[in-house]
VOPAGU-2260 file (C-alpha; in pm, 1 decimal, decimal comma):
REM VOPAGU-2260
SITE   aa  ch    i         X         Y         Z
SITE  ALA   A    0   12566,3    -243,3   11925,5
SITE  ILE   A    1   12743,4      44,0   11749,4
SITE  GLU   A    2   12423,0     206,9   11627,7
SITE  ARG   A    3   12235,3     126,5   11949,7
SITE  HIS   A    4   12488,6     330,8   12147,3
SITE  GLY   A    5   12504,1     627,5   11909,7
SITE  GLY   A    6   12812,4     526,1   11713,5
SITE  TYR   A    7   12897,5     524,8   11347,1
SITE  ARG   A    8   13094,9     263,2   11153,3
SITE  PRO   A    9   13281,6     419,9   10859,8
SITE  PRO   A   10   13251,8     187,5   10558,8
SITE  ASP   A   11   13614,2     213,9   10447,4
SITE  GLN   A   12   13804,2     172,0   10773,3
SITE  GLY   A   13   13931,8    -128,2   10964,7
SITE  GLU   A   14   14177,2    -386,0   10836,3
SITE  GLY   A   15   14114,7    -755,6   10798,6
SITE  ASP   A   16   13834,8    -867,1   11026,3
SITE  SER   A   17   13857,5    -562,6   11253,1
SITE  VAL   A   18   13576,1    -316,9   11315,4
SITE  PHE   A   19   13626,4      55,0   11363,9
SITE  ALA   A   20   13359,0     281,5   11510,3
SITE  VAL   A   21   13340,4     643,0   11622,6
SITE  PHE   A   22   13123,1     784,9   11900,0
SITE  SER   A   23   13049,5    1143,4   11991,4
SITE  VAL   A   24   13068,4    1058,7   12362,7
SITE  ALA   A   25   13291,6     812,6   12546,4
SITE  PRO   A   26   13013,6     641,2   12749,2
SITE  GLY   A   27   12854,8     523,3   12422,8
SITE  ALA   A   28   13182,1     363,1   12315,8
SITE  VAL   A   29   13226,2     189,1   12651,3
SITE  ALA   A   30   12867,3      60,4   12651,2
SITE  CYS   A   31   12911,3     -69,5   12294,9
SITE  ALA   A   32   13233,2    -251,9   12384,3
SITE  LEU   A   33   13067,9    -415,6   12685,5
SITE  ASP   A   34   12758,6    -519,3   12487,2
SITE  PHE   A   35   12980,4    -664,9   12216,8
SITE  GLN   A   36   13185,4    -870,1   12463,1
SITE  ARG   A   37   12877,6    -988,7   12651,8
SITE  ALA   A   38   12708,0   -1095,7   12328,7
SITE  LEU   A   39   13011,7   -1298,3   12223,9
SITE  ALA   A   40   13035,0   -1461,4   12566,3
SITE  ALA   A   41   12665,3   -1555,2   12554,6
SITE  GLU   A   42   12695,3   -1740,5   12222,3
SITE  PRO   A   43   12689,3   -2122,1   12244,7
SITE  TRP   A   44   13036,1   -2186,6   12100,1
SITE  PRO   A   45   13144,5   -2548,4   12048,7
SITE  ASP   A   46   13364,9   -2680,0   12329,6
SITE  GLN   A   47   13676,4   -2692,3   12114,5
SITE  VAL   A   48   13641,5   -2330,4   11999,4
SITE  VAL   A   49   13857,3   -2076,2   12181,1
SITE  LEU   A   50   13748,4   -1730,1   12076,2
SITE  ARG   A   51   13986,6   -1443,5   12143,4
SITE  VAL   A   52   13876,7   -1088,7   12074,7
SITE  ARG   A   53   14062,1    -763,8   12134,3
SITE  VAL   A   54   13880,0    -438,2   12203,4
SITE  ALA   A   55   14048,3    -101,3   12242,4
SITE  LEU   A   56   13903,5     237,6   12330,3
SITE  HIS   A   57   14064,7     578,5   12311,7
SITE  THR   A   58   13921,6     925,7   12345,2
SITE  GLY   A   59   14032,1    1225,1   12147,3
SITE  ALA   A   60   13951,6    1444,4   11852,6
SITE  LEU   A   61   13942,3    1299,8   11500,9
SITE  GLU   A   62   13932,8    1462,2   11161,4
SITE  LEU   A   63   13669,3    1349,7   10911,2
SITE  ARG   A   64   13831,8    1315,9   10569,5
SITE  ASP   A   65   13647,4    1281,6   10238,9
SITE  GLY   A   66   13315,4    1254,6   10422,6
SITE  ARG   A   67   13371,8     885,8   10503,9
SITE  ASN   A   68   13702,3     822,0   10679,2
SITE  TYR   A   69   13857,8     948,2   10999,2
SITE  ALA   A   70   14216,8    1033,8   11084,7
SITE  GLY   A   71   14399,7    1159,3   11390,9
SITE  LEU   A   72   14626,2    1068,0   11679,2
SITE  ALA   A   73   14342,8     910,1   11882,0
SITE  LEU   A   74   14273,6     668,4   11597,0
SITE  ASN   A   75   14640,2     571,8   11570,4
SITE  ARG   A   76   14669,6     522,8   11946,1
SITE  CYS   A   77   14357,5     308,1   11957,9
SITE  ALA   A   78   14494,7      85,5   11680,8
SITE  ARG   A   79   14815,4      43,1   11881,1
SITE  LEU   A   80   14621,4     -40,0   12197,1
SITE  ARG   A   81   14424,5    -303,3   12007,6
SITE  ALA   A   82   14746,1    -450,3   11870,8
SITE  ILE   A   83   14895,4    -502,5   12217,6
SITE  ALA   A   84   14575,5    -616,2   12391,2
SITE  THR   A   85   14594,8    -958,0   12553,0
SITE  ASN   A   86   14333,8   -1211,4   12644,1
SITE  VAL   A   87   14250,3   -1224,9   13012,8
SITE  ARG   A   88   14169,1   -1588,1   13087,9
SITE  GLY   A   89   13957,6   -1714,7   13370,4
SITE  ARG   A   90   13758,4   -1396,3   13419,7
SITE  ASP   A   91   13386,3   -1375,1   13361,5
SITE  LEU   A   92   13232,3   -1070,2   13202,5
SITE  PRO   A   93   13024,2    -856,0   13438,7
């Protein structure tokens, strides 16, 4: 979904099982996030599995460091948004 919507996934960023991606335009990031959530919802998970996923988006300028990694306030804010995201139960994806 990242590549399909014009994004790039730096190889050295993201902690644990998280995924970090950058997009040159915000609509690509939004479309990627929606595709990702729809794909997860469409998977045939076993009945006892409760999957909770957090997605955060933030726009702003980033600085490319060492040709591979990004830094900047928008990145820090997005990480904080992801950290406080909550699961909305009982709502279907569009």
